[in-house]
FIKOLZA-1660 file (N, C-alpha, C; in steps of 0.1 Angstrom, whole numbers, plus 5000, padded with zeros to 4 digits):
% residues 252
   i   px   py   pz ch aa at
   1 7007 7360 7253  A  X  N
   1 7002 7373 7248  A  X CA
   1 7003 7384 7258  A  X  C
   2 6999 7381 7270  A  X  N
   2 6999 7391 7281  A  X CA
   2 7013 7396 7284  A  X  C
   3 7023 7386 7283  A  X  N
   3 7037 7389 7286  A  X CA
   3 7042 7399 7275  A  X  C
   4 7038 7396 7263  A  X  N
   4 7042 7405 7252  A  X CA
   4 7036 7419 7253  A  X  C
   5 7023 7420 7257  A  X  N
   5 7017 7433 7259  A  X CA
   5 7024 7440 7270  A  X  C
   6 7027 7434 7281  A  X  N
   6 7034 7440 7292  A  X CA
   6 7047 7445 7288  A  X  C
   7 7054 7437 7280  A  X  N
   7 7067 7441 7275  A  X CA
   7 7067 7454 7267  A  X  C
   8 7057 7455 7258  A  X  N
   8 7055 7467 7250  A  X CA
   8 7051 7479 7258  A  X  C
   9 7043 7476 7268  A  X  N
   9 7039 7488 7277  A  X CA
   9 7051 7493 7284  A  X  C
  10 7059 7484 7289  A  X  N
  10 7071 7489 7297  A  X CA
  10 7081 7496 7288  A  X  C
  11 7082 7491 7275  A  X  N
  11 7091 7497 7266  A  X CA
  11 7088 7511 7262  A  X  C
  12 7075 7515 7263  A  X  N
  12 7071 7529 7259  A  X CA
  12 7060 7534 7269  A  X  C
  13 7063 7535 7282  A  X  N
  13 7053 7539 7292  A  X CA
  13 7048 7553 7290  A  X  C
  14 7057 7563 7285  A  X  N
  14 7053 7576 7283  A  X CA
  14 7042 7578 7272  A  X  C
  15 7043 7569 7262  A  X  N
  15 7033 7570 7251  A  X CA
  15 7021 7563 7255  A  X  C
  16 7022 7551 7262  A  X  N
  16 7010 7543 7265  A  X CA
  16 7001 7550 7276  A  X  C
  17 7008 7555 7286  A  X  N
  17 7000 7561 7297  A  X CA
  17 6998 7576 7295  A  X  C
  18 6988 7579 7286  A  X  N
  18 6985 7593 7282  A  X CA
  18 6972 7597 7289  A  X  C
  19 6970 7610 7289  A  X  N
  19 6957 7615 7295  A  X CA
  19 6945 7609 7288  A  X  C
  20 6935 7606 7296  A  X  N
  20 6923 7600 7290  A  X CA
  20 6916 7610 7281  A  X  C
  21 6918 7623 7283  A  X  N
  21 6911 7633 7275  A  X CA
  21 6915 7632 7261  A  X  C
  22 6927 7628 7258  A  X  N
  22 6932 7627 7244  A  X CA
  22 6924 7616 7237  A  X  C
  23 6920 7606 7244  A  X  N
  23 6913 7595 7237  A  X CA
  23 6899 7599 7233  A  X  C
  24 6894 7610 7239  A  X  N
  24 6880 7614 7236  A  X CA
  24 6880 7622 7223  A  X  C
  25 6892 7626 7218  A  X  N
  25 6892 7634 7206  A  X CA
  25 6885 7627 7194  A  X  C
  26 6886 7614 7193  A  X  N
  26 6881 7608 7181  A  X CA
  26 6874 7595 7184  A  X  C
  27 6861 7596 7187  A  X  N
  27 6853 7584 7190  A  X CA
  27 6852 7574 7179  A  X  C
  28 6855 7578 7167  A  X  N
  28 6856 7568 7156  A  X CA
  28 6865 7557 7160  A  X  C
  29 6874 7558 7169  A  X  N
  29 6885 7549 7171  A  X CA
  29 6883 7540 7184  A  X  C
  30 6872 7542 7191  A  X  N
  30 6870 7535 7204  A  X CA
  30 6864 7522 7201  A  X  C
  31 6873 7511 7203  A  X  N
  31 6868 7498 7200  A  X CA
  31 6859 7493 7211  A  X  C
  32 6850 7484 7208  A  X  N
  32 6841 7478 7218  A  X CA
  32 6828 7486 7219  A  X  C
  33 6828 7498 7215  A  X  N
  33 6816 7506 7216  A  X CA
  33 6811 7511 7202  A  X  C
  34 6819 7508 7192  A  X  N
  34 6815 7513 7178  A  X CA
  34 6814 7502 7168  A  X  C
  35 6805 7503 7159  A  X  N
  35 6803 7493 7149  A  X CA
  35 6798 7499 7136  A  X  C
  36 6801 7493 7125  A  X  N
  36 6796 7497 7112  A  X CA
  36 6791 7485 7104  A  X  C
  37 6778 7486 7100  A  X  N
  37 6772 7476 7092  A  X CA
  37 6772 7481 7077  A  X  C
  38 6778 7473 7068  A  X  N
  38 6778 7477 7054  A  X CA
  38 6772 7466 7046  A  X  C
  39 6766 7470 7035  A  X  N
  39 6759 7461 7026  A  X CA
  39 6769 7451 7019  A  X  C
  40 6781 7456 7016  A  X  N
  40 6791 7448 7009  A  X CA
  40 6805 7452 7014  A  X  C
  41 6814 7442 7013  A  X  N
  41 6828 7445 7018  A  X CA
  41 6835 7456 7010  A  X  C
  42 6844 7463 7017  A  X  N
  42 6851 7474 7011  A  X CA
  42 6866 7470 7010  A  X  C
  43 6872 7475 7000  A  X  N
  43 6886 7473 6998  A  X CA
  43 6893 7486 7004  A  X  C
  44 6904 7484 7012  A  X  N
  44 6910 7495 7018  A  X CA
  44 6917 7504 7008  A  X  C
  45 6916 7517 7009  A  X  N
  45 6922 7526 7000  A  X CA
  45 6937 7528 7003  A  X  C
  46 6945 7528 6993  A  X  N
  46 6959 7531 6995  A  X CA
  46 6962 7545 6988  A  X  C
  47 6974 7550 6992  A  X  N
  47 6977 7564 6988  A  X CA
  47 6992 7564 6983  A  X  C
  48 6995 7574 6975  A  X  N
  48 7009 7575 6970  A  X CA
  48 7019 7580 6981  A  X  C
  49 7013 7587 6991  A  X  N
  49 7022 7592 7002  A  X CA
  49 7014 7592 7015  A  X  C
  50 7021 7593 7026  A  X  N
  50 7014 7594 7039  A  X CA
  50 7007 7608 7040  A  X  C
  51 7012 7618 7034  A  X  N
  51 7005 7631 7034  A  X CA
  51 6992 7630 7027  A  X  C
  52 6991 7623 7016  A  X  N
  52 6978 7621 7009  A  X CA
  52 6969 7613 7018  A  X  C
  53 6974 7603 7025  A  X  N
  53 6965 7595 7033  A  X CA
  53 6959 7603 7045  A  X  C
  54 6967 7611 7051  A  X  N
  54 6962 7619 7063  A  X CA
  54 6953 7630 7058  A  X  C
  55 6955 7636 7046  A  X  N
  55 6946 7646 7041  A  X CA
  55 6933 7639 7037  A  X  C
  56 6933 7627 7032  A  X  N
  56 6921 7620 7028  A  X CA
  56 6912 7617 7040  A  X  C
  57 6919 7613 7051  A  X  N
  57 6912 7610 7063  A  X CA
  57 6905 7622 7069  A  X  C
  58 6913 7633 7069  A  X  N
  58 6908 7646 7074  A  X CA
  58 6896 7650 7066  A  X  C
  59 6896 7649 7053  A  X  N
  59 6885 7653 7044  A  X CA
  59 6873 7645 7047  A  X  C
  60 6875 7632 7048  A  X  N
  60 6864 7623 7050  A  X CA
  60 6857 7625 7064  A  X  C
  61 6865 7627 7074  A  X  N
  61 6859 7631 7087  A  X CA
  61 6852 7644 7087  A  X  C
  62 6858 7654 7080  A  X  N
  62 6852 7667 7079  A  X CA
  62 6838 7667 7072  A  X  C
  63 6836 7658 7062  A  X  N
  63 6823 7658 7056  A  X CA
  63 6814 7647 7061  A  X  C
  64 6818 7641 7072  A  X  N
  64 6810 7631 7079  A  X CA
  64 6807 7619 7070  A  X  C
  65 6817 7615 7062  A  X  N
  65 6815 7604 7053  A  X CA
  65 6820 7591 7059  A  X  C
  66 6811 7583 7066  A  X  N
  66 6815 7571 7073  A  X CA
  66 6821 7561 7063  A  X  C
  67 6815 7559 7052  A  X  N
  67 6820 7549 7042  A  X CA
  67 6834 7552 7038  A  X  C
  68 6837 7565 7035  A  X  N
  68 6850 7569 7031  A  X CA
  68 6860 7566 7042  A  X  C
  69 6856 7570 7054  A  X  N
  69 6865 7567 7066  A  X CA
  69 6868 7552 7067  A  X  C
  70 6858 7544 7065  A  X  N
  70 6860 7530 7066  A  X CA
  70 6869 7525 7055  A  X  C
  71 6867 7530 7043  A  X  N
  71 6876 7526 7032  A  X CA
  71 6891 7530 7034  A  X  C
  72 6892 7541 7041  A  X  N
  72 6906 7546 7044  A  X CA
  72 6912 7539 7056  A  X  C
  73 6905 7536 7066  A  X  N
  73 6910 7529 7078  A  X CA
  73 6911 7514 7076  A  X  C
  74 6902 7509 7068  A  X  N
  74 6901 7494 7066  A  X CA
  74 6888 7489 7070  A  X  C
  75 6882 7481 7060  A  X  N
  75 6868 7476 7063  A  X CA
  75 6867 7466 7074  A  X  C
  76 6879 7460 7077  A  X  N
  76 6879 7450 7088  A  X CA
  76 6878 7456 7102  A  X  C
  77 6878 7469 7103  A  X  N
  77 6879 7475 7117  A  X CA
  77 6865 7480 7120  A  X  C
  78 6861 7479 7133  A  X  N
  78 6849 7484 7139  A  X CA
  78 6852 7497 7145  A  X  C
  79 6856 7507 7137  A  X  N
  79 6862 7519 7142  A  X CA
  79 6855 7532 7137  A  X  C
  80 6843 7531 7132  A  X  N
  80 6838 7542 7124  A  X CA
  80 6827 7550 7131  A  X  C
  81 6817 7543 7137  A  X  N
  81 6805 7550 7141  A  X CA
  81 6799 7544 7154  A  X  C
  82 6792 7551 7162  A  X  N
  82 6786 7546 7173  A  X CA
  82 6771 7549 7172  A  X  C
  83 6763 7544 7182  A  X  N
  83 6749 7546 7181  A  X CA
  83 6745 7561 7185  A  X  C
  84 6754 7568 7191  A  X  N
  84 6751 7582 7195  A  X CA
  84 6756 7591 7184  A  X  C
  85 6746 7595 7176  A  X  N
  85 6750 7604 7164  A  X CA
  85 6754 7618 7169  A  X  C
  86 6748 7623 7179  A  X  N
  86 6753 7636 7184  A  X CA
  86 6767 7636 7189  A  X  C
  87 6770 7625 7197  A  X  N
  87 6784 7624 7202  A  X CA
  87 6794 7622 7191  A  X  C
  88 6790 7614 7181  A  X  N
  88 6798 7611 7169  A  X CA
  88 6802 7625 7162  A  X  C
  89 6791 7633 7161  A  X  N
  89 6794 7646 7154  A  X CA
  89 6803 7654 7162  A  X  C
  90 6801 7655 7175  A  X  N
  90 6810 7663 7183  A  X CA
  90 6824 7658 7183  A  X  C
  91 6826 7645 7183  A  X  N
  91 6840 7640 7183  A  X CA
  91 6847 7642 7170  A  X  C
  92 6839 7641 7159  A  X  N
  92 6845 7643 7146  A  X CA
  92 6849 7658 7144  A  X  C
  93 6840 7667 7149  A  X  N
  93 6844 7681 7148  A  X CA
  93 6856 7684 7156  A  X  C
  94 6858 7677 7168  A  X  N
  94 6869 7679 7176  A  X CA
  94 6882 7674 7169  A  X  C
  95 6881 7663 7162  A  X  N
  95 6892 7658 7154  A  X CA
  95 6896 7668 7143  A  X  C
  96 6886 7673 7136  A  X  N
  96 6889 7683 7126  A  X CA
  96 6895 7695 7131  A  X  C
  97 6890 7700 7143  A  X  N
  97 6896 7712 7149  A  X CA
  97 6911 7709 7153  A  X  C
  98 6914 7697 7159  A  X  N
  98 6928 7694 7163  A  X CA
  98 6937 7693 7151  A  X  C
  99 6931 7687 7140  A  X  N
  99 6939 7685 7128  A  X CA
  99 6943 7699 7122  A  X  C
 100 6933 7708 7122  A  X  N
 100 6936 7722 7117  A  X CA
 100 6946 7729 7126  A  X  C
 101 6945 7727 7139  A  X  N
 101 6953 7733 7149  A  X CA
 101 6968 7730 7146  A  X  C
 102 6971 7717 7144  A  X  N
 102 6984 7713 7140  A  X CA
 102 6984 7698 7136  A  X  C
 103 6991 7695 7126  A  X  N
 103 6993 7681 7122  A  X CA
 103 7006 7679 7116  A  X  C
 104 7012 7668 7119  A  X  N
 104 7025 7665 7113  A  X CA
 104 7027 7650 7112  A  X  C
 105 7035 7646 7103  A  X  N
 105 7038 7631 7101  A  X CA
 105 7053 7629 7106  A  X  C
 106 7054 7618 7114  A  X  N
 106 7067 7615 7119  A  X CA
 106 7071 7600 7116  A  X  C
 107 7082 7598 7111  A  X  N
 107 7087 7584 7108  A  X CA
 107 7092 7579 7121  A  X  C
 108 7086 7568 7126  A  X  N
 108 7090 7562 7139  A  X CA
 108 7101 7552 7137  A  X  C
 109 7109 7550 7148  A  X  N
 109 7120 7541 7147  A  X CA
 109 7116 7527 7142  A  X  C
 110 7104 7522 7145  A  X  N
 110 7100 7509 7141  A  X CA
 110 7095 7508 7127  A  X  C
 111 7097 7518 7119  A  X  N
 111 7095 7518 7105  A  X CA
 111 7081 7522 7100  A  X  C
 112 7072 7527 7109  A  X  N
 112 7059 7532 7105  A  X CA
 112 7060 7547 7105  A  X  C
 113 7049 7553 7099  A  X  N
 113 7048 7568 7100  A  X CA
 113 7036 7571 7108  A  X  C
 114 7037 7580 7118  A  X  N
 114 7027 7583 7127  A  X CA
 114 7021 7597 7125  A  X  C
 115 7008 7599 7126  A  X  N
 115 7002 7612 7124  A  X CA
 115 7000 7618 7138  A  X  C
 116 7005 7630 7140  A  X  N
 116 7003 7637 7153  A  X CA
 116 6994 7649 7150  A  X  C
 117 6984 7652 7159  A  X  N
 117 6975 7663 7157  A  X CA
 117 6974 7671 7170  A  X  C
 118 6970 7684 7168  A  X  N
 118 6967 7693 7180  A  X CA
 118 6980 7698 7186  A  X  C
 119 6978 7709 7194  A  X  N
 119 6989 7715 7202  A  X CA
 119 6994 7705 7212  A  X  C
 120 6986 7695 7216  A  X  N
 120 6991 7685 7226  A  X CA
 120 7000 7675 7219  A  X  C
 121 7001 7676 7206  A  X  N
 121 7009 7666 7199  A  X CA
 121 7005 7652 7201  A  X  C
 122 6991 7650 7199  A  X  N
 122 6985 7637 7202  A  X CA
 122 6988 7627 7191  A  X  C
 123 6993 7615 7194  A  X  N
 123 6996 7605 7183  A  X CA
 123 6983 7598 7179  A  X  C
 124 6980 7599 7166  A  X  N
 124 6968 7591 7161  A  X CA
 124 6972 7576 7163  A  X  C
 125 6962 7568 7168  A  X  N
 125 6965 7554 7171  A  X CA
 125 6969 7545 7160  A  X  C
 126 6964 7548 7148  A  X  N
 126 6966 7540 7136  A  X CA
 126 6977 7545 7128  A  X  C
 127 6988 7538 7127  A  X  N
 127 7000 7542 7119  A  X CA
 127 6998 7540 7105  A  X  C
 128 7007 7547 7097  A  X  N
 128 7007 7545 7082  A  X CA
 128 7019 7536 7079  A  X  C
 129 7016 7527 7070  A  X  N
 129 7027 7518 7065  A  X CA
 129 7027 7518 7050  A  X  C
 130 7039 7514 7044  A  X  N
 130 7040 7514 7030  A  X CA
 130 7044 7500 7025  A  X  C
 131 7038 7496 7014  A  X  N
 131 7041 7484 7007  A  X CA
 131 7041 7486 6992  A  X  C
 132 7052 7484 6986  A  X  N
 132 7054 7486 6972  A  X CA
 132 7050 7500 6967  A  X  C
 133 7054 7509 6976  A  X  N
 133 7051 7523 6973  A  X CA
 133 7037 7528 6976  A  X  C
 134 7028 7519 6981  A  X  N
 134 7014 7523 6984  A  X CA
 134 7013 7524 6999  A  X  C
 135 7007 7536 7003  A  X  N
 135 7006 7538 7017  A  X CA
 135 6992 7536 7022  A  X  C
 136 6990 7530 7034  A  X  N
 136 6977 7527 7040  A  X CA
 136 6978 7528 7055  A  X  C
 137 6966 7530 7061  A  X  N
 137 6966 7529 7076  A  X CA
 137 6966 7515 7080  A  X  C
 138 6974 7511 7090  A  X  N
 138 6975 7497 7095  A  X CA
 138 6965 7496 7106  A  X  C
 139 6953 7491 7103  A  X  N
 139 6942 7491 7113  A  X CA
 139 6945 7480 7123  A  X  C
 140 6952 7469 7119  A  X  N
 140 6955 7458 7129  A  X CA
 140 6964 7464 7140  A  X  C
 141 6975 7471 7136  A  X  N
 141 6984 7477 7145  A  X CA
 141 6976 7487 7154  A  X  C
 142 6967 7495 7147  A  X  N
 142 6960 7505 7154  A  X CA
 142 6951 7500 7165  A  X  C
 143 6944 7488 7162  A  X  N
 143 6936 7482 7172  A  X CA
 143 6944 7478 7184  A  X  C
 144 6956 7473 7182  A  X  N
 144 6965 7469 7193  A  X CA
 144 6969 7482 7201  A  X  C
 145 6972 7492 7194  A  X  N
 145 6976 7505 7201  A  X CA
 145 6965 7510 7209  A  X  C
 146 6952 7510 7204  A  X  N
 146 6941 7515 7212  A  X CA
 146 6939 7506 7225  A  X  C
 147 6941 7493 7223  A  X  N
 147 6940 7484 7235  A  X CA
 147 6951 7488 7245  A  X  C
 148 6963 7490 7240  A  X  N
 148 6974 7493 7249  A  X CA
 148 6972 7506 7257  A  X  C
 149 6966 7516 7249  A  X  N
 149 6963 7529 7256  A  X CA
 149 6952 7528 7266  A  X  C
 150 6942 7520 7264  A  X  N
 150 6932 7517 7273  A  X CA
 150 6938 7511 7286  A  X  C
 151 6947 7501 7284  A  X  N
 151 6953 7495 7295  A  X CA
 151 6961 7505 7303  A  X  C
 152 6969 7513 7296  A  X  N
 152 6977 7524 7302  A  X CA
 152 6968 7533 7310  A  X  C
 153 6957 7537 7305  A  X  N
 153 6948 7547 7312  A  X CA
 153 6943 7540 7325  A  X  C
 154 6939 7528 7324  A  X  N
 154 6934 7521 7336  A  X CA
 154 6945 7520 7346  A  X  C
 155 6957 7517 7342  A  X  N
 155 6968 7516 7351  A  X CA
 155 6971 7530 7358  A  X  C
 156 6970 7541 7350  A  X  N
 156 6972 7554 7357  A  X CA
 156 6962 7556 7367  A  X  C
 157 6949 7552 7365  A  X  N
 157 6939 7554 7375  A  X CA
 157 6942 7546 7387  A  X  C
 158 6946 7533 7385  A  X  N
 158 6949 7524 7396  A  X CA
 158 6961 7530 7405  A  X  C
 159 6971 7535 7398  A  X  N
 159 6982 7541 7405  A  X CA
 159 6978 7553 7413  A  X  C
 160 6969 7562 7408  A  X  N
 160 6964 7573 7415  A  X CA
 160 6956 7569 7427  A  X  C
 161 6948 7558 7426  A  X  N
 161 6941 7553 7438  A  X CA
 161 6950 7548 7449  A  X  C
 162 6961 7541 7444  A  X  N
 162 6971 7536 7454  A  X CA
 162 6977 7548 7462  A  X  C
 163 6981 7559 7455  A  X  N
 163 6986 7571 7462  A  X CA
 163 6976 7577 7471  A  X  C
 164 6963 7577 7467  A  X  N
 164 6952 7583 7475  A  X CA
 164 6950 7575 7488  A  X  C
 165 6952 7561 7487  A  X  N
 165 6950 7553 7498  A  X CA
 165 6961 7555 7509  A  X  C
 166 6974 7557 7504  A  X  N
 166 6985 7560 7513  A  X CA
 166 6982 7574 7520  A  X  C
 167 6978 7584 7512  A  X  N
 167 6976 7597 7517  A  X CA
 167 6965 7596 7528  A  X  C
 168 6955 7588 7525  A  X  N
 168 6944 7587 7535  A  X CA
 168 6948 7582 7548  A  X  C
 169 6958 7572 7548  A  X  N
 169 6962 7566 7560  A  X CA
 169 6973 7573 7567  A  X  C
 170 6981 7581 7560  A  X  N
 170 6993 7588 7567  A  X CA
 170 6991 7603 7569  A  X  C
 171 6982 7609 7562  A  X  N
 171 6981 7624 7564  A  X CA
 171 6971 7628 7575  A  X  C
 172 6974 7639 7581  A  X  N
 172 6964 7644 7591  A  X CA
 172 6950 7646 7584  A  X  C
 173 6940 7644 7591  A  X  N
 173 6926 7645 7585  A  X CA
 173 6923 7634 7575  A  X  C
 174 6930 7622 7577  A  X  N
 174 6929 7612 7568  A  X CA
 174 6914 7606 7567  A  X  C
 175 6907 7608 7577  A  X  N
 175 6893 7603 7577  A  X CA
 175 6884 7611 7568  A  X  C
 176 6889 7623 7564  A  X  N
 176 6880 7631 7555  A  X CA
 176 6879 7625 7542  A  X  C
 177 6867 7623 7537  A  X  N
 177 6865 7616 7524  A  X CA
 177 6871 7624 7512  A  X  C
 178 6876 7617 7502  A  X  N
 178 6882 7623 7491  A  X CA
 178 6874 7618 7478  A  X  C
 179 6869 7628 7470  A  X  N
 179 6861 7624 7458  A  X CA
 179 6869 7617 7448  A  X  C
 180 6863 7608 7441  A  X  N
 180 6869 7600 7430  A  X CA
 180 6861 7603 7417  A  X  C
 181 6867 7609 7407  A  X  N
 181 6859 7612 7395  A  X CA
 181 6847 7621 7398  A  X  C
 182 6849 7630 7408  A  X  N
 182 6838 7639 7411  A  X CA
 182 6827 7634 7420  A  X  C
 183 6829 7622 7425  A  X  N
 183 6819 7616 7434  A  X CA
 183 6825 7610 7447  A  X  C
 184 6817 7611 7458  A  X  N
 184 6821 7604 7470  A  X CA
 184 6814 7591 7470  A  X  C
 185 6821 7581 7475  A  X  N
 185 6815 7567 7476  A  X CA
 185 6816 7562 7490  A  X  C
 186 6806 7556 7495  A  X  N
 186 6807 7549 7509  A  X CA
 186 6796 7539 7510  A  X  C
 187 6799 7529 7519  A  X  N
 187 6789 7519 7521  A  X CA
 187 6779 7523 7531  A  X  C
 188 6767 7518 7530  A  X  N
 188 6757 7521 7540  A  X CA
 188 6755 7510 7550  A  X  C
 189 6749 7512 7561  A  X  N
 189 6747 7502 7571  A  X CA
 189 6739 7490 7565  A  X  C
 190 6743 7478 7569  A  X  N
 190 6736 7467 7564  A  X CA
 190 6722 7466 7569  A  X  C
 191 6713 7463 7560  A  X  N
 191 6699 7461 7564  A  X CA
 191 6695 7447 7562  A  X  C
 192 6683 7444 7563  A  X  N
 192 6678 7430 7561  A  X CA
 192 6682 7425 7547  A  X  C
 193 6682 7434 7538  A  X  N
 193 6685 7429 7524  A  X CA
 193 6700 7427 7522  A  X  C
 194 6709 7432 7530  A  X  N
 194 6723 7430 7528  A  X CA
 194 6731 7443 7524  A  X  C
 195 6741 7441 7515  A  X  N
 195 6750 7452 7512  A  X CA
 195 6743 7463 7504  A  X  C
 196 6747 7476 7507  A  X  N
 196 6742 7488 7499  A  X CA
 196 6753 7498 7500  A  X  C
 197 6754 7506 7489  A  X  N
 197 6764 7517 7489  A  X CA
 197 6758 7529 7482  A  X  C
 198 6764 7541 7485  A  X  N
 198 6759 7553 7479  A  X CA
 198 6770 7561 7472  A  X  C
 199 6767 7568 7462  A  X  N
 199 6776 7576 7454  A  X CA
 199 6769 7590 7452  A  X  C
 200 6776 7600 7457  A  X  N
 200 6770 7614 7455  A  X CA
 200 6780 7624 7450  A  X  C
 201 6776 7634 7443  A  X  N
 201 6785 7644 7437  A  X CA
 201 6792 7652 7448  A  X  C
 202 6805 7654 7446  A  X  N
 202 6813 7662 7455  A  X CA
 202 6808 7677 7454  A  X  C
 203 6805 7682 7442  A  X  N
 203 6801 7695 7440  A  X CA
 203 6788 7694 7432  A  X  C
 204 6777 7697 7438  A  X  N
 204 6764 7696 7431  A  X CA
 204 6763 7705 7419  A  X  C
 205 6759 7699 7407  A  X  N
 205 6758 7706 7395  A  X CA
 205 6772 7711 7389  A  X  C
 206 6783 7706 7395  A  X  N
 206 6796 7709 7390  A  X CA
 206 6803 7696 7386  A  X  C
 207 6804 7687 7396  A  X  N
 207 6810 7674 7394  A  X CA
 207 6800 7663 7391  A  X  C
 208 6787 7666 7394  A  X  N
 208 6776 7657 7391  A  X CA
 208 6763 7662 7396  A  X  C
 209 6752 7655 7393  A  X  N
 209 6739 7660 7397  A  X CA
 209 6732 7649 7405  A  X  C
 210 6731 7637 7399  A  X  N
 210 6723 7626 7405  A  X CA
 210 6731 7619 7417  A  X  C
 211 6724 7615 7427  A  X  N
 211 6730 7606 7437  A  X CA
 211 6725 7592 7434  A  X  C
 212 6734 7582 7436  A  X  N
 212 6731 7568 7432  A  X CA
 212 6732 7559 7445  A  X  C
 213 6724 7549 7445  A  X  N
 213 6724 7539 7456  A  X CA
 213 6723 7525 7449  A  X  C
 214 6732 7516 7453  A  X  N
 214 6732 7503 7447  A  X CA
 214 6729 7493 7459  A  X  C
 215 6721 7483 7456  A  X  N
 215 6718 7473 7467  A  X CA
 215 6725 7460 7464  A  X  C
 216 6722 7450 7472  A  X  N
 216 6729 7437 7471  A  X CA
 216 6724 7430 7458  A  X  C
 217 6713 7434 7452  A  X  N
 217 6709 7428 7440  A  X CA
 217 6716 7434 7428  A  X  C
 218 6725 7443 7430  A  X  N
 218 6732 7450 7419  A  X CA
 218 6723 7459 7411  A  X  C
 219 6712 7464 7417  A  X  N
 219 6703 7474 7411  A  X CA
 219 6707 7488 7415  A  X  C
 220 6710 7497 7406  A  X  N
 220 6714 7510 7409  A  X CA
 220 6701 7520 7408  A  X  C
 221 6699 7527 7419  A  X  N
 221 6688 7537 7419  A  X CA
 221 6694 7551 7419  A  X  C
 222 6686 7561 7414  A  X  N
 222 6691 7574 7413  A  X CA
 222 6681 7584 7418  A  X  C
 223 6686 7596 7422  A  X  N
 223 6677 7607 7427  A  X CA
 223 6685 7620 7427  A  X  C
 224 6678 7630 7423  A  X  N
 224 6684 7644 7424  A  X CA
 224 6680 7649 7438  A  X  C
 225 6690 7650 7447  A  X  N
 225 6688 7654 7461  A  X CA
 225 6688 7670 7462  A  X  C
 226 6691 7677 7451  A  X  N
 226 6691 7691 7451  A  X CA
 226 6703 7698 7457  A  X  C
 227 6703 7711 7459  A  X  N
 227 6715 7718 7463  A  X CA
 227 6721 7713 7476  A  X  C
 228 6713 7707 7485  A  X  N
 228 6718 7702 7498  A  X CA
 228 6722 7687 7497  A  X  C
 229 6726 7683 7485  A  X  N
 229 6729 7669 7482  A  X CA
 229 6740 7663 7492  A  X  C
 230 6751 7671 7494  A  X  N
 230 6761 7666 7503  A  X CA
 230 6756 7663 7517  A  X  C
 231 6748 7673 7522  A  X  N
 231 6743 7671 7536  A  X CA
 231 6733 7659 7537  A  X  C
 232 6724 7659 7527  A  X  N
 232 6714 7648 7527  A  X CA
 232 6720 7634 7525  A  X  C
 233 6730 7633 7516  A  X  N
 233 6736 7620 7514  A  X CA
 233 6745 7616 7525  A  X  C
 234 6752 7626 7532  A  X  N
 234 6760 7622 7543  A  X CA
 234 6752 7617 7555  A  X  C
 235 6740 7622 7556  A  X  N
 235 6731 7618 7567  A  X CA
 235 6725 7604 7565  A  X  C
 236 6725 7599 7553  A  X  N
 236 6719 7586 7550  A  X CA
 236 6728 7575 7556  A  X  C
 237 6721 7566 7563  A  X  N
 237 6728 7554 7569  A  X CA
 237 6723 7541 7564  A  X  C
 238 6711 7541 7559  A  X  N
 238 6706 7528 7553  A  X CA
 238 6700 7531 7539  A  X  C
 239 6697 7520 7532  A  X  N
 239 6692 7521 7519  A  X CA
 239 6677 7518 7518  A  X  C
 240 6669 7526 7527  A  X  N
 240 6655 7524 7526  A  X CA
 240 6650 7534 7516  A  X  C
 241 6647 7530 7504  A  X  N
 241 6643 7539 7493  A  X CA
 241 6628 7539 7491  A  X  C
 242 6623 7551 7488  A  X  N
 242 6609 7553 7485  A  X CA
 242 6607 7554 7470  A  X  C
 243 6595 7558 7466  A  X  N
 243 6592 7558 7452  A  X CA
 243 6599 7569 7444  A  X  C
 244 6605 7579 7451  A  X  N
 244 6612 7590 7444  A  X CA
 244 6625 7585 7439  A  X  C
 245 6630 7574 7443  A  X  N
 245 6642 7568 7437  A  X CA
 245 6638 7559 7426  A  X  C
 246 6645 7561 7414  A  X  N
 246 6641 7554 7402  A  X CA
 246 6654 7546 7397  A  X  C
 247 6652 7535 7390  A  X  N
 247 6663 7527 7385  A  X CA
 247 6671 7536 7375  A  X  C
 248 6684 7536 7377  A  X  N
 248 6693 7544 7369  A  X CA
 248 6694 7537 7355  A  X  C
 249 6695 7546 7345  A  X  N
 249 6696 7541 7331  A  X CA
 249 6711 7537 7329  A  X  C
 250 6713 7524 7325  A  X  N
 250 6726 7519 7322  A  X CA
 250 6731 7524 7309  A  X  C
 251 6744 7527 7308  A  X  N
 251 6751 7530 7296  A  X CA
 251 6752 7517 7287  A  X  C
 252 6750 7518 7274  A  X  N
 252 6752 7506 7265  A  X CA
 252 6766 7501 7266  A  X  C
% end
């Protein structure tokens, strides 16, 4: 399976390795973090044309109709809602905005029809397929595509880190720290407890607010060090924490 996945990724690297911002358009599609519990199974809706299918999806998302979206995408997919209702609403509004901005249907060489939305020409992960004149969204294919895109995004991040490591070793001033996703990371001097590391924002209240310290027990603590975060965090050499440091809330 992994060999087949790598083959597909190599065959279409430009499409797989896309900017992560595009994936945030539609949280309805993020596998692993979204689930829908329904009282009874639903039969997937089919349409006379791909245009009808895309319009129906747009209308269902626009009116925040989770059941209709599930019927359109397929009841077997966990692609409809998350526990964060506020974020769900924002993501759906973003999808509606991008669909209104631009949408088009393209018949792909492999025989499916893809929906593209927004000025960025972002390909919707779930393609449309036809059987006996009835069109539907192929949720199984879409789940694979979402996985491929996630792999591609992770690979892009890994490639960027590789380049940063080379730059750090070969360029003048290589010892100067470089932020990663808005944060500086470094290890602290070993104490009696063992390993500890600190992460602090490169630009306070711009790239981040809280400073984090993790200890050898894999417990992460956080504290707002204020406008002088960079200076205070840089001066820290050990992880001797007082009561002002509190356990960081983990994301679900």
